[in-house]
N, C-alpha and C positions, 0 to 999 in steps of 0.2 A: 504493500500500500504506500502511496506517495507521502502520506503524513508521517512516515517513520524515517524518511531519508534526511540526511544532514542538509542544512540550508544551501550548500553549494552543489548538491547532487540533483540531477534531473531524473525523475522516475520514468523508467521505460520497461514495464513488466516486472522490474526489480530495481532496487537501489544500486545493484551491481551492474557494471557494464558487461557486454558480451565477453570481452577479453578477460576481465576479472573472473568471470564464471569459468572460462576455459582454464585459467591458471588454478582455480580452486579444484576443478575436476582432475587436472593433471596431478596436483599435489595429493589429492585423495587416492587416486589410482596407484601412485607410488607407495603411499603409506600402507595400503591394504594388501600389498603383495606378500608381506611376511606376517600378517596379523589375521586373527579370526574374529576380533571384537573391536568395536569403536565405542569409546566411553567419553562422556562429558567430564572435563576435569573438575568442575565445581559441583558435581552431583554424583549420585550413585547410578545414574541412568546409563545403560550400555545396550548395544545392539549387536547381533551377529552379522558379520560381513558375508554377504552372499554373492556380490558381483561388483564389477567396476562400472564406472560411469562412461557411457559412450559420448565422445566429444563430437559435436556437430556444429554446423554453421547456423543452425536455428537457435536463437536465444531462448525462445519459448520451450523448445524440446529439452534444452540443456537445464533450464530451471526445473522442469518436471523431473528429469532424471536425478538431479541433485536432491530435490525434495524427497524423492522415493527412498534414497539411501540415508540421508541426513535427518529426515523428519522423524526417525525413530528415536533420536537422542535430542533433537531440537524442535521447539515449537515455533520458531521464527527464523528468518534468514539472518537476522542480526546475531543470533546464537551461533551460527556457523563460524563466526570469527574467533570464537573461544575454543574451537576444537583443536586437538593437538597437531594435526597435519598442517594447519595453517602456518605454524612456526617454521615450516620448511620452505616457505616462500621467501622472496627477497625482503630484507628489513624494511625498505621503503614501502613495498606493497602491503606488508603486515600492518604497518602504521596507518596507511591509507584505509585499509579495510576495517580496522578496529576502532579508529578514532575519528575518521572523517567521511564515513559512508552512511552511517546511521546516526540519528539523534542519540544523545547520551541516555543511558537508562535512568529512569526516574528514581528519586530516593525511595527507600523501602516504605516509609510512611508517607501518605499522600501529601500532607501539609507540613512535613517536617522542615526544620531549619536547614538551609543549604550549607553543605560543607565546602571547603576550599576546592576539593576535587570536582564537585558538582558545578561550581561556577566556572572553573578553568575549562572543564570539558565543553560547556556551552560556548563560552566566549572564544575559545581557540577555533571553533568551527566558523564563527563569524569573521574571525581574522583571516581565514582561508577564503571566505566569500568576498570580503572587502579588502583588496590587496594593498590599499593605501592606509589601512588601519593597523595599528600595533596595539595588541593587548598585552600589557606588562604582567598582569596576573592578579590573583586574589591574594592580598597581602596584609600583614598587620600594619597598623598606622605608623609605627616606628621602623618600618622595613629598612630604611636607609642606615640603620645601626648594624644590620647584619648582612647587607648586600649593597652593591653599587648600582646607582641609577645613572644611566648614560645621558646626561643632559646635552651632550654634543650631538646626540642622534635625534633629538626632538624634531628638527627641521626635515628629517628624512620621510616623515609620514604626514598625511593630511590630518588624521586624528589619532590620538593616543589615549587609551583607556586603562583605568585601574579600578578594581573593586577593593576598597579598604575595609578592614575590620577595625573598629574603634579600639579594640584591645591591643596591647603591645605583644611583641613576639614571644614573651614568656608567660602569657595568659591564655586561657582556653577559648576566648572568642565571645563577643557580646552582640555586636550589631554591625551589619554591612551597609556601606555607603558607596556611591559612585563618584568617580573623578574622571574628567575628560579635558584634554587639550585639543582645541580646534584651530589648526594653523591657517585655515582659510578665513574663518571669521575673526581670528585673533582673540580667542576667548579661553579662559581657564574656568572650568565649570565644576561645581560641587553640588551633588544631589543627595540629601539625606531624606528618606521618606518620612522621618519624624519631624522634619522642618527645623532641625537644630543646626547651629553653626559648626564649623570644623573644630575638632579638638586641637590641643596645642601641638601635637606631632604633625598632623595634616596641615595645620596653619603654617607651621615652619616649612614644610615641603612646598606649599603654594608660594611662599615668599622666595624660596630658592628658584622655583620655576619662573617667577616674575623677573628675576635677575637675568635669565636667559631670554625669555620671551618678553622683551621690553615693549611697553605700550599695549599689552594684552589686557582686556577687561576681565575682571573676576566676577563670575556669576554664582550666587549662592541661593539655593532654594530655602525659603522660609515658611513654606506652606506645609501643614501636616496632612499627609496622605494616609499613612499606615495607622490602623487602629488596633490590629491584633499583634501578636508577638512573633510570628514565625515567617513573615513575608518580606523582611528587609532585603534578603538576597535576591528575591525575584524583582522587587522594585529597582534594585541597583542594575541588574541585568537588563531589565525593561528600558530603563533610561538610556543606557548606552546603545542598545539595539535601535531604539527609536531615533536617536541622533544619527546613527549610521544610515537609517532609512530616509533621512531628510527632514525630520521634525526638528523644530528649533527648541532651544532651552526653555523659552517662554511657553511654547505650545505644550510641552510636557509638564512643566512645573506649575503652571497657572491653573490647569484643569485637574481637579482632585480625582484621583484614580482609587477606586475602592479595593479593599482586600479581596473581595469576590472576583473582581476583574483580574486581579493578579493571579488568583488561583486558576482562572481560565487560561491566562497567558502561560502559566506553569505547564499546563497540559499540552501547550503548543511547542514548547522548547525541549521537552523531555519525551522519551519513548516509553510506552507502557509494555513494549515487547520484552519477552524474557531473554536475557543474555546468558 
């Protein structure tokens, strides 16, 4: 189904291209030559190997053939990427299949607080889609104490995004906020769904950015959007994605977005498929 593909992938009978399916089939055929069973590494599900996959020029036929042999251990095509024979493909293709072909798996609990991995998994896919966008990462607010930010590379991108956690690197995490530099509009933008100003660490970072991005306007959201406790990560992702899609800071910050709307957005950026 098209709604399970990563944002940079065009659905055509599958999120996989025909050539990717061919490589998956070849890898499977080599793997099963000396084995009698195929098992999913993250579960106890196994199936008996009965045949190889015929490789054809028909994408539809190839999908059906793969589903016939892999469907016994996987309930979705995304799950195929976790099977052991995938590791025999080239490292670049393994990375493409596992991280940039399907939307990331949804957190186990429907409305749970997003982890660093959840946020990075989504935003890295959008960085693939928008080639002039750099996503630095989901980081603690004092990240510059433990790693280096390359201020000299700011000008290389049209937009640069960070999702900050207000906690420091030695704390467990409390609240996610969004940060964006727009080199086209010459703005430095901060969006907290709770409508609060930056903490002292992020404020210090903004001042450092201003020294490099001279004359840039600092935009800070002061409107409270979030009312519940768990959606701050979704609000932060939503802000950056909307900016990438062409919405302005004012468009996003001035119109109050409810937690329920964010929950619907959550369903759009994560996959419910079983990995």
